[in-house]
FITI-856153 format. One record per residue (C-alpha): y, x, z. Coordinates in nm, 3 decimals. Layout:
% residues N
Y,X,Z
...
***
This chain:
% residues 403
0.032,-0.008,0.006
0.246,0.282,0.081
0.192,0.446,-0.249
0.261,0.131,-0.429
0.563,0.082,-0.236
0.694,0.424,-0.332
0.635,0.306,-0.676
0.840,0.013,-0.641
1.098,0.195,-0.451
1.168,0.461,-0.737
1.263,0.156,-1.000
1.462,-0.064,-0.768
1.843,0.098,-0.801
1.768,0.062,-1.187
1.657,-0.306,-1.208
1.831,-0.580,-1.324
1.578,-0.879,-1.248
1.207,-0.904,-1.094
0.959,-1.119,-1.123
0.660,-1.201,-0.893
0.420,-1.433,-1.011
0.056,-1.559,-1.079
-0.123,-1.701,-0.749
-0.437,-1.563,-0.625
-0.450,-1.844,-0.375
-0.329,-2.176,-0.482
-0.272,-2.275,-0.126
-0.003,-2.012,-0.097
0.321,-2.177,-0.051
0.522,-1.945,-0.325
0.452,-1.964,-0.662
0.693,-1.750,-0.812
0.932,-1.488,-0.652
1.273,-1.399,-0.813
1.516,-1.116,-0.781
1.869,-1.039,-0.928
2.151,-0.853,-0.829
2.461,-1.031,-0.614
2.775,-0.975,-0.480
2.837,-1.074,-0.103
3.206,-1.016,0.036
3.257,-0.708,-0.213
2.892,-0.563,-0.113
2.602,-0.579,-0.353
2.295,-0.714,-0.240
1.946,-0.812,-0.366
1.940,-1.175,-0.399
1.546,-1.308,-0.351
1.452,-1.677,-0.478
1.114,-1.791,-0.360
0.997,-2.111,-0.504
0.750,-2.365,-0.380
0.639,-2.653,-0.601
0.973,-2.839,-0.511
1.207,-2.608,-0.347
1.353,-2.282,-0.365
1.446,-2.040,-0.067
1.717,-1.784,-0.115
1.780,-1.467,0.103
2.050,-1.182,0.015
1.912,-0.816,0.152
2.030,-0.457,0.112
1.809,-0.283,-0.185
1.655,-0.052,0.075
1.520,-0.358,0.213
1.365,-0.519,-0.097
1.045,-0.316,-0.116
0.920,-0.454,0.225
1.026,-0.807,0.129
0.845,-0.776,-0.199
0.529,-0.647,-0.049
0.518,-0.978,0.130
0.422,-1.136,-0.155
0.268,-0.877,-0.358
-0.014,-0.803,-0.428
-0.180,-0.998,-0.152
-0.116,-1.333,-0.249
0.078,-1.296,-0.598
-0.083,-1.033,-0.778
0.181,-0.981,-1.082
0.514,-0.788,-1.074
0.747,-0.720,-1.332
1.040,-0.523,-1.307
1.331,-0.525,-1.563
1.566,-0.270,-1.614
1.820,-0.225,-1.895
1.576,-0.056,-2.078
1.254,-0.139,-2.003
0.999,-0.379,-1.859
0.751,-0.218,-1.566
0.444,-0.418,-1.486
0.233,-0.386,-1.217
-0.077,-0.599,-1.188
-0.346,-0.625,-0.915
-0.709,-0.687,-1.052
-0.948,-0.918,-0.883
-1.143,-0.560,-0.779
-0.825,-0.430,-0.615
-0.728,-0.178,-0.895
-0.369,-0.157,-0.964
-0.280,-0.155,-1.309
0.070,-0.044,-1.399
0.222,-0.022,-1.765
0.601,0.019,-1.906
0.728,-0.160,-2.225
1.067,-0.066,-2.402
1.299,-0.377,-2.426
1.460,-0.439,-2.757
1.776,-0.245,-2.805
2.049,-0.514,-2.764
2.250,-0.358,-3.081
1.935,-0.338,-3.336
1.850,-0.710,-3.334
1.468,-0.605,-3.318
1.224,-0.795,-3.157
0.929,-0.509,-3.151
0.833,-0.367,-2.810
0.715,-0.019,-2.805
0.430,0.039,-2.576
0.420,0.336,-2.308
0.161,0.422,-2.056
0.125,0.353,-1.713
0.235,0.706,-1.620
0.548,0.667,-1.768
0.660,0.530,-1.404
0.600,0.831,-1.262
0.806,1.032,-1.529
1.081,0.874,-1.433
1.084,0.928,-1.051
1.337,1.204,-1.037
1.596,0.961,-1.257
1.504,0.667,-1.033
1.580,0.864,-0.713
1.925,0.986,-0.866
2.019,0.639,-0.961
1.896,0.564,-0.601
2.108,0.828,-0.432
2.418,0.725,-0.611
2.393,0.363,-0.461
2.350,0.485,-0.158
2.645,0.720,-0.147
2.848,0.394,-0.221
2.777,0.262,0.131
2.994,0.557,0.256
2.770,0.611,0.598
2.951,0.813,0.854
2.591,0.989,0.895
2.553,1.121,0.552
2.239,1.294,0.401
2.307,1.666,0.400
2.511,1.668,0.775
2.310,1.917,1.046
2.246,1.645,1.276
1.966,1.765,1.540
1.899,1.412,1.716
1.809,1.280,1.394
1.572,1.559,1.278
1.410,1.546,1.640
1.432,1.156,1.599
1.233,1.211,1.252
1.506,0.999,1.061
1.621,1.324,0.881
1.419,1.611,0.740
1.514,1.976,0.854
1.693,1.967,0.509
1.908,1.704,0.626
1.719,1.415,0.374
1.656,1.068,0.490
1.286,0.986,0.585
1.189,0.718,0.296
1.013,0.548,0.593
1.288,0.572,0.851
1.534,0.404,0.642
1.601,0.104,0.831
1.627,0.335,1.142
1.891,0.516,1.015
2.092,0.198,0.887
2.073,0.085,1.227
2.222,0.396,1.380
2.507,0.456,1.103
2.600,0.070,1.215
2.640,0.157,1.579
2.848,0.464,1.484
3.044,0.245,1.261
3.122,0.008,1.563
3.236,0.281,1.728
3.467,0.473,1.473
3.642,0.125,1.401
3.797,0.108,1.775
3.825,0.509,1.781
3.962,0.603,1.447
4.325,0.518,1.572
4.250,0.687,1.932
4.530,0.926,1.997
4.386,1.142,2.315
4.255,1.458,2.222
3.944,1.347,2.473
3.708,1.103,2.563
3.537,0.986,2.840
3.221,0.801,2.800
2.957,0.652,3.056
2.620,0.512,2.889
2.456,0.310,3.118
2.053,0.286,3.113
2.070,0.558,2.881
1.694,0.593,2.853
1.574,0.861,2.606
1.931,0.863,2.502
1.870,0.900,2.097
2.234,0.683,2.052
2.395,0.911,2.302
2.325,1.210,2.138
2.428,1.120,1.804
2.775,0.932,1.980
2.859,1.280,2.151
2.778,1.451,1.769
3.041,1.190,1.594
3.289,1.257,1.837
3.265,1.605,1.857
3.161,1.721,1.509
3.287,1.435,1.309
3.602,1.307,1.472
3.684,1.677,1.628
3.786,1.587,1.961
3.671,1.678,2.287
3.399,1.426,2.444
3.279,1.434,2.792
2.951,1.182,2.843
2.712,1.114,3.148
2.426,0.919,3.060
2.274,0.731,3.366
1.893,0.592,3.418
1.642,0.493,3.700
1.378,0.718,3.579
1.377,1.090,3.672
1.126,1.235,3.394
1.390,1.104,3.132
1.685,1.241,3.300
1.539,1.595,3.294
1.442,1.545,2.916
1.752,1.442,2.807
1.948,1.722,3.013
1.714,1.968,2.838
1.739,1.863,2.516
2.105,1.853,2.560
2.103,2.246,2.648
1.891,2.297,2.343
2.128,2.099,2.134
2.457,2.306,2.285
2.610,1.999,2.379
2.797,2.145,2.677
2.973,1.833,2.765
2.685,1.566,2.775
2.519,1.543,3.099
2.275,1.327,3.248
2.212,1.172,3.621
1.969,0.976,3.781
2.134,0.652,3.938
2.157,0.256,3.928
2.423,0.077,3.726
2.517,-0.112,4.023
2.694,0.068,4.288
2.762,0.363,4.056
3.049,0.551,4.159
3.200,0.816,3.907
3.527,1.046,3.996
3.543,1.080,3.580
3.830,0.902,3.426
3.653,0.622,3.210
3.774,0.557,2.849
3.457,0.402,2.730
3.129,0.242,2.895
2.833,0.175,2.682
2.517,0.020,2.772
2.229,-0.057,2.543
1.960,-0.287,2.615
2.007,-0.311,3.013
1.781,-0.600,3.121
1.916,-0.921,3.280
2.161,-0.850,3.508
2.188,-0.481,3.446
2.440,-0.568,3.149
2.662,-0.742,3.398
2.718,-0.474,3.646
2.821,-0.213,3.358
3.070,-0.462,3.248
3.186,-0.507,3.599
3.206,-0.104,3.628
3.397,-0.105,3.296
3.642,-0.343,3.381
3.693,-0.175,3.761
3.737,0.186,3.609
3.978,-0.035,3.349
3.774,0.171,3.067
3.976,0.102,2.753
3.629,0.041,2.494
3.337,-0.158,2.631
3.013,-0.130,2.359
2.720,-0.325,2.491
2.380,-0.454,2.362
2.213,-0.692,2.632
1.858,-0.712,2.659
1.613,-0.967,2.830
1.804,-1.245,3.011
1.612,-1.407,3.270
1.943,-1.526,3.519
2.059,-1.815,3.326
1.741,-1.940,3.189
1.617,-2.004,3.526
1.917,-2.215,3.609
1.974,-2.442,3.306
2.008,-2.825,3.377
2.162,-3.043,3.152
2.091,-3.403,3.026
2.290,-3.358,2.727
2.071,-3.016,2.645
1.757,-3.158,2.737
1.612,-3.208,2.430
1.657,-2.825,2.359
1.476,-2.750,2.728
1.154,-2.901,2.616
1.033,-2.579,2.420
1.039,-2.243,2.564
1.153,-2.028,2.288
1.442,-2.235,2.224
1.570,-2.227,2.595
1.547,-1.846,2.613
1.759,-1.825,2.311
1.988,-2.090,2.451
2.014,-1.918,2.760
2.094,-1.562,2.610
2.337,-1.688,2.386
2.523,-1.890,2.657
2.511,-1.588,2.862
2.661,-1.333,2.619
2.927,-1.656,2.533
3.020,-1.616,2.937
3.020,-1.232,2.899
3.268,-1.236,2.620
3.495,-1.496,2.782
3.522,-1.344,3.092
3.590,-1.024,2.972
3.883,-1.216,2.764
3.976,-1.346,3.096
4.021,-0.995,3.241
4.237,-0.853,2.936
4.013,-0.754,2.694
3.990,-0.871,2.303
3.623,-0.929,2.249
3.382,-0.949,1.954
3.027,-1.032,1.961
2.896,-0.867,1.647
2.532,-0.815,1.475
2.441,-0.503,1.583
2.115,-0.471,1.364
1.956,-0.720,1.101
1.785,-1.002,1.283
1.446,-0.921,1.109
1.441,-0.577,1.317
1.525,-0.720,1.644
1.633,-1.086,1.797
1.804,-0.852,2.072
2.099,-0.790,1.782
2.408,-0.886,1.920
2.649,-0.633,2.045
2.935,-0.742,2.261
3.243,-0.537,2.187
3.563,-0.521,2.416
3.881,-0.329,2.383
4.162,-0.352,2.654
4.443,-0.565,2.500
4.771,-0.746,2.599
4.604,-1.065,2.593
4.842,-1.360,2.659
4.817,-1.517,2.989
4.758,-1.848,2.846
4.491,-1.750,2.647
4.308,-1.552,2.952
4.329,-1.860,3.172
4.185,-2.074,2.876
3.888,-1.843,2.852
3.808,-1.872,3.233
3.867,-2.272,3.229
3.615,-2.291,2.977
3.360,-2.082,3.124
3.393,-2.288,3.429
3.337,-2.622,3.223
3.019,-2.463,3.050
2.882,-2.334,3.371
2.938,-2.689,3.559
2.767,-2.859,3.260
2.472,-2.648,3.254
2.467,-2.622,3.615
2.437,-2.251,3.631
2.610,-1.958,3.821
2.569,-1.647,3.583
2.660,-1.291,3.813
2.914,-1.229,3.549
3.127,-1.519,3.655
3.105,-1.427,3.992
3.200,-1.035,3.929
3.486,-1.099,3.722
3.631,-1.409,3.827
***
């Protein structure tokens, strides 16, 4: 399957259209899948249209995600795939014996008016690998990632995302995009920062992959000084992280053993980062950030049990009947309350998508920047939280902490 994926990926940047068809099992819900290019908000995406007997379901994805999406259908359910480029049609067919047949057919030149097709062998797909990869590289460069291929980023090499030569490992491309997304969200608030030195606290840092990347971004790309402290409850993790920081030569990146709740620091704090801190640990991190008057807060909440165990509402009773809906409802309600309470405490707050939902359901990031919020808006945010809590019969920790 990996070999099939590689062959498909070589062709995708040059494709104009893809058709997947020929059901092996007539009970399979989709009879055909078609892919074309589309532009959404100035971004070039692949539009996937999956056809049932009566309906069509559409989805827009990045080209880097497309091969994985196609392999959901091909070859297990739909055994024929045709990839069209400006010049050729590439055919992939899985036989009943499990053999993959490929061939490439030259399309008639538009200017010639001829309809005769010139046949070439299946090996033509492999012969064009270098050309396809070059086109793929051009497409990726259009995205203008902050962490670009060719950079010397030790954490990305150790994570297996970059090769030692600075090339993205094909199978790690989704993770590469996620990390760049995080850096972009940080860059969006730091690009206008006038201070020469940034002080950051990372609560619940874990193995600290993103912490190391964050240090690299500030020091090597933004050319600012950085003082970063990572905090976690696991002694072995802290020991490993300090050893790794020393190996990289990151002299102002340190890790400490400690609990978010009640943590004290003498360092002035410009930014608080908390990624996947469980349940109310996120609330204590936000509380500390507000107490320290941190200018920037970036928080990706994790599992949230507190509100889930409290919700009672006649209005929402039909939704509370189903565990998974109640769980997601509680998580969304908690994050909405957190955002509003930060607004109440003087932060311009956004809730943004951190990673695609397909990769993780915990894909929301709360980003807050200390701002001059009008008193009326701050008071309105508190009043709305109070009404919401009253309706749902909940008293979340963040409400008590920040009120």
